[in-house]
N, C-alpha and C positions, 0 to 999 in steps of 0.2 A: 596389503594393504601396499606394498615399494613395488610393486608389480608397472612396468614400463619405469621407473625410477633410474636417475642417474643425479649420482652427485657420494660428496662425503659424508662420513656417517651424520652430522650435526646436522646436514638437511633431513636423513631420512630419518634420524629421530622425533626433529619437528612433523614432518610431512607424520610419522608416526603418531607421534599426537593426535592432530589435528585430526585425524582421520576417527580415533579410539576415542577423545570429545568427541564428534559426532557422530556415530556408533551410538553410545552409550545416550545422547539427545536424543535421539527418535528412538529404541530402545526403549527407555527410562530407565526401571528396573532390571536392572544383567552384573548377570556373574563373568568371576577376572574366567574362568573354560567360557561361557559362552561367547565372550573374547574373541580369546584362543583361538575357536570354529572358529565364527565370522566371518575370521580377517587370516585364515592362516598363520600365523606368529603364538610364533611359541612363546607356552607356558611361559619359559623363565622375562621374554621380550615381553608379552601382556606386563608382567608384572614388574621386571625396572617400571615400562610407559607407564603405570599407573599411581606407582611413590611418586612415579612426578606430578602428576592431574594431582596430588589429593594437597604433596607437598604446601602448589602455586595455589590452592584450596578452588581449584575449581569443582571437585568430588570427593562423597564424602561411602564410607558404609553407611546402607537403614540398614542394617537384620537380613538375617537369611530370607533362603530363596528352599521351594520345596526338591526335596533328592532322591535323585534316579536310582539310590546305592553309596551307601558309606555316607560322608560327613557331607549338613547342608550346607551351598553355597552361599557364599553371606555376598550378597546384593551392594550396587553403586549404583550416584546414581549423580545427578548435577549441584552441587550446592544450595542449596536458595542465598540468598542475601550475603554473596560472599563479592563478588562483581554485578557491575552495571553500565547500564547505556542512561545517555537522554538522549527523549526525539524529539522533535520542533516540525512545528508546522504552519510556515508563513501563511498568513492566510490577509485579507485588504490591509482588515484593521482589529488584529489580533493575531497571537502565534498561539496557537495553543500545544502545550508537550507535556509531552507520560514520559514519567521513571520506571525503568525495567531492571529484573534481574536477570542472571545470568540466565536462568526458567525459561523469558520469554514472565514470567507477573509480572506484574504491572501493578506499583506500590503507590506510587502518588503522579493522579496525571491536572489540569484544569488549564487556563490559558490569563495571557496576560493585555496588557488594550496597546494600540500603539493610536498616539495621534497622527503623527508620520510618518506612512507605508514611505521612503526610504531605506538604503543599502544602510547605510550608515546607521539610523537611527534603530530601524530595524536587529543589528547587529550590535547595537549596548543595550538594549532589551533580552534578546537573545539570553548576552552574556548575563547577567545579570538574573535573570532566572534560570540559570543552569545555579553559577554558581549559592542563591538560596537556595536551591534544591539540595543542594551537596552540604551546604550549612544545618537544615533544618533538619535531615535523614543523617549526618556526619558520615560525611560521607569523605574517603581519603581519595585525593586527588587521584594515587595510582592506581587505589581499583575501579577509577571508572573506563571504560574502556574506551570511548566517547563517546561526539554528538551529531546526532545525524539531523541533518537537514532534507526538509518535503517544500519541495515550489513551484507553483502554477507556472509553471512553463519550462525554454529548449534549458535543459543546461548540455551544454558540452563535454561530446562523452569522456575527448580527454584531456580540458582546458579543466574540465571544473567549472568554468564562468558560465555565468545563469546569460545568455547569449540577447535571453529574449523571455519576461515575463508581463504582456500586457495589461491583463489584468490588476496590477499592482507596479505594474508604469512604474517597471527595470529593466534593464538593457544596461548587456556586457557587466555586469557586477561581476563582481567578487567574496560575494557574503560569507564561502566555510572558511576560505583564504583571514580570513578579514575576522574571523572567530577560534580558530587556530591563532589566529594571532595573542585575541584576548584572554583568553584563556588559557592556552600551554598544550594544551592538549589533542590528540587523533579528530581531525572534528570533516563530515562526508555531509554529498547532496546530492540530488536523486528530486527527479520530477517528482509528479505526482501521481502524477496518478502512477509509476512506477515503485513510485514507494509503496501504492496501494495495493498492486501486485506481486512487492515483496514478499508483504505480510498477507499475503489470502495463502500462498507456498510457502512461508515459513509457519501459520497455528491457523488461519479458517480455513475456505475452502477447496485452496487449492495443490492439496500438500503432495497431494498421490498424481495429481496432473501436472506431464512434462512441454503439453502445449494451449496454453489457454491465455483470456485476452478481461484483462479489468479494465472497463468501462468507468470513467467516474465524470459528472453529472450533475455540474455547476452555476458557477458564473459563465463558467466555460468548460469544453466538452476536449475531454483527450483518455490517450488508452496507452496500461500497459502492456507491453507485451513478452507470453515465455516463447522463447519456442526449442526443442527438447533441453528441455529444464533451468533453460539458461536468459535471463532477460533479455532481449534482441532490442538497440536501442538506435540500430541500423550506421550511418556513416560518419555522420556525426551527432548522434545524438536528437535527433532530428522524430523518431521513428513513431506512434501511438497521437500524433496532431490529426484524429480523429475529427472533431470535430471543423476541424478547411477540408471534408468532402462533400463536396458540392449533393445537396440532397433535393436540387429545383431548380433550375436552371433563371427559372425566375423567379427568382426570391427575393429579400433584405437584400442589398448590399453590407457586407462584414469587416469587418475591423482591420479583416487581412487583406479586403481590396477586392473579392472575388461576389459576384453576387448568391447565394440562397445557401451555403456552408451549414454544417447541421447545427454549428453553433447560434446561428442565427434565424432558426424555426423550432431548437427544442430544448437549449443552453437552460437550467432554472427560467435566469433574468425575462427570457421573452415569454417560456411559460408563464407566467405571472403578468408580462407586459399585455396579454392578450389577454389574460382575464380578468385585467382590469380596465381594461379597451373594450373587450361585449358592454360588461358593467355599463359603461356610459354612453352603447352606445342604445339602455334600454333591452337585450336580450330578456326573459323572465331566466329569473338561476338565485336564488339565498343568496348570492355573495351579494348585492340589490341590498341589506338588511344593512350590508359594514357601512360604519358613517362617515368613515375616509376612504376612497378608495383612494386611494394611496398608500396609502394602507396594508389592503387585499393583502399576503403572506401565500407559502406556496403548502406551506399547512391548510390554508380556512377554505385555499378547492378544491388539497382529498378531499377534506373533512364534508363541504357541499357534497364532493361527485360523490361521499361514503352515506350520503346519508339520501342519496337517490338525485340529484341534482340534474338532470344532462346536459346544460350549456360547461357547468365544470367538468364533466369527462368528458364531453368533446372535443377540448381545451386542451387535456390531459393525451389522450389515447387521435390526436393529428399528433401533437410532437409527439410521441409511440412513433406513431408509423416512418419517422421521418430518421429514426434510431434505430427500427428493425431494415427502412432500408440500408440503411451504411453496417448496419450490423452482417449484411444479407453479401458488402463487397467482404467482408473483413475473413466472410466464415470463406468465400468464393478461395481468397487470396490466403490464408492463412490455417486451413485445416485444423481449426482450436480443436480441441475437446469439450470445453467450458470457457463458458461468457460470466462476465462472475461483473452482475450493475449494483456501482455504487454508489456515496457519500447521498448525495438531496434525492436521486433514486429511490431510495430504499422508504421516505415519505410517502411515496402513491404505489409503489413498483408491485403490487400483488391487485392491484388497482385495472390495471396492464398490458401483466403481466401474459393474457391468455393472446390479447395481440396483438402482442410480440411477440409471440412466438408463431401465431398464423404471420405475419407478412415475412417474415424468413420462410415456412414453412411458401410461402407461395412465390418469392425471390433467390433468392438460395437454390446453388443446382443442389437437388435430393439426398444424392449421398452428404457428403458433408451437413447438409443443415441436419439429416436426423444422426448423425454423431454425432451430435451438440448438446450438453447439456446448456441450459440459459441458467442463473438460477441469479438472487437479490446475492451481496454482502447482507453476513448476521452482524458486519460488524460495523458498515456504515459508516459515519464522520469518525471515526476512528484511525477509520483502518491506515491516512498515510503519515498517521501522528506516527502509530507504533509502525510501519514497515520504517520510518527513518527511525526509532529508535533501536530495531532491526538488525539496522544495515552493519553498527559495529562489532553486534554480537555476529556474521555472519563472516565476519570475516576473522573471530576468534576462532572457529570450526572450521574454517579452512575454505567458505563457499561463498 
């Protein structure tokens, strides 16, 4: 555990503690002897560290394991309901929240509405939400490891300020510092797609993947990128703005000022708008049965496509072709082992996964394309909220 580390004994003790704690997390039920074998630390050193972690109530003993001769080993695991974190996911008109314990178990989740989405109003609603959770579950302030915030925009990787979040109308805002001042707790902030990627890496599909991309498709499109087992944010935090890859030079104008960005052709809002447009044009579709065209949703489109509606299916497949072009570029550039598609893609992904795979196989280089697994997130809408809650936990485990 101490290889390559220098410094005083206090630092080394803390470093070894976080390493042992993370090993217990990944191994789940593990004995002191196994910890000694895995780390190379002496049984005495392991005993001291385990005693310290038990005293802080990070871990506890859960019984005995199988013996290979001699006394049965006492097994250790993370102690449920001992330490907590809260995750907040900021959307256009709501804040999604989740309460998680040290084991990653979700204890409570829900949402609060936002009448006005300004940084100030959102922070007020978020602070009230966290206080209500603490009161409802009798969580002492010192037992809350922190609060994570997920926002749909660019977060400066150094200042941790929100540089720009156009879908919620924020620019140059510092909600993390504002919420910290209100709660007196550690507050962390992350881009929504990166929060989803952190979640997939911690408890989702990418726990063993070092190089992967998590693509979120909603009103905007963004990617959380991991390389070498670590988040990749670029020079100042704007890595992953996949929604602004140009996939059609003759496409519609994007809010960024360019033309034919992926977001304008494959985001949820663009899919819904196209479906509404074809209904207005009189194209034969079961969507015509919906009384108010302006109330057609993504779920309606997916339902129609599943029922064999060719027009609805064409809308989804066209958006998917543009997604495939963008992902082909990412595959050629990053060579990931896995791509996870989340958020609203989970509503219709099963219908178009074959189309997406064929586009990638046709347009990406053969070798990297053949080595990448394309999956639909099993966590869906919840990924970024869960990821926000995981961020304070990661700090505890030295990750």
